[in-house]
N, C-alpha and C positions, 0 to 999 in steps of 0.2 A: 725738669730745669726752672727752678722758680725766676721768675723775671720781676724787675723793679717798677712799681707803677706809684705814682704819687698817692699821698694819703687823703681822699677826697671827703668832705662833709656828707655824710649820711644823708642829710635833706637835699645835696646836689646830685648824690648818684641816686635819689629816688626820682627827682625830676628827669634826670637825663635817660634812665630806663623806660621811660614812656615815650621817648621822642621817635617820630615816624617821618617828620618833616624839618630838615635842617636848612635856614635860609642865613645867607651870607650878604652884608654889604660888602662891596669890593673896593674901593680907595679908603686906605686907612686898615681895614680888615684883612683881606687879601692879599693887599699891596702896603708898601710902608706909607702910601698917602702922597708921594710924589707923582706928577704929571709931567711927562717928557714929550716934547713936541718937536718935530723937524723943521725945517724952514719952511714946507708947504703946508705945515699946519697938522700933521698927522700925528696921531697920538700914540705912544707906546707906553707898556708898564712892564714890571718885573713883577713875577711871580715866584712863589717859593714851591721848589719841588715836595718838601716834606707835606705843605698844605696839601698839594695836588694829589698824592698818595693816600692822606687821609680821607681826602673827600671820595676817591675811588674806593676804598676799603668801605666806609660808611655806606656808599651806593650798593655794594656788592652784598652788605649786611641787610638790604633791604629798606634803607631808610632814602627818601627821596631827598636830593639835593637842589638847591635853586640859589642862584646869584640874583638879587633884587638890588639894583643901583640908581640913582637918579640922572646919574650921566649917560648920555647918548653915546656909548662906548661900543665900538665894533670889536674891539681888542677883547674887552670882557666877554663879550657873547660868544666869541670865537673858544675863549679858555673854558667857558661852561660848557660849550657843546664838546670841545675835546676832551672833558673829564666825565660826559654824560650827564650834565646837570643841566637844569632848566635856566636858560639865560632871559631874564626880565631886566631890561635895560632901558634909559628913559622913562624912569616910572616917576611920577609927581605925587603918587600917594601910596606909599610904603605898607599902610595898613591893609587899604584896599586889596593890592596886590597879593599879599600874605593870605588875606582872609580869600581871596579866589582861590589861589592854590588849594589851601587846606579845606574848605568847601568841596571842591573837585575831588579831592582824596577822600572827603568822608571823615575828615580828622578833627577831633577837638583841640581847641587852643592849647591844653596841657599837653599835646603831643608835639607841638611845634617849638623849634628853637629858633634862635635869632641872634645874629653875632652884629653888633654895630658900634660904631665908636663917636660919632657926632651927631649933631642936631639933629639932621635928616631921619635920623633912626631913633629918636627919643621914644615918639607914641609907638613904634612898631615893636619896641623893646617891651613897652608897658602890656602887651596883649599875648607875649610868647610865654609859653609854659617855662622856658629856659631862656633867659635873657643873658647872654654873655657879651664882653667886649674885651679886646686885647688890652695889654698892659698900657698901652698908648693912647688909650680912651681920654677923651678931654672930661676935664675933672666936672663940668656939669651934667656929664651923663652917667659918670661913675656909680653913683648911689642907686640909678635905675636898674644894674645888672644883678642878677643873682650870682655871676662867677666873674671874675677878672682873671684871665689867663695870664701866667707868668711871662708868656712871651709878647712882644710887641707885633704890631699889625705887619704883614709880610715877613717876619721872621719865625714862623712858626705856630702863632696863635690858633688858626682855624686847625691846624694838626692836634692841637691841645685838646679842641673841642671834640673833634672826630674820636680821638682817643679815649676821653670821658666817657662820651656816648657809648662807643664799642664796648669798654670796661662795664659800665653801668648793664649794659644788655647781655653780658656773659660772652661775649664774641670773642676776646683777646686770645685765651688760651688755644681755641682750635685755629685761629687766623696763624699763630705762631707756630703750630704743629704743622699746619700746611706748608708754611716757608721750610723749617728744619727739616720735614721729610722724613 
């Protein structure tokens, strides 16, 4: 049974086919960017389950997944661990963090994807083999991305990146077959 997929540009598919490490900013990328605090100052965030399922499938396909956020967020760290992703919170230098992960895994920069949406992501997007931003990206960052997802942050943008990588690496048909049984 044929399955619909977006028509990705060939150069984007080539970049995505090489990815072995997918890193994600959190606020504005995996969430809609809003921060919620209760009266005691405890933070909460809403994450999209479609994004979560994509991250899990990516990890099962052998791609290392990492959350890389400047905020010191227990919520983000807990969500990363729940999905089997590496949590990197309170990160002051995102380039250094991603480079440490990349080096530890023995990967080249071409094998790294980064999804971000605002100024703290600017430099790290510049070193990623696949730089991606959600539709809600700040306009200063837009030109730094190889691809802007159709969806906004927290509304399926991360899933769209996961789906692109899974498609580019030829993993979608087997994944769907396993589900259809």
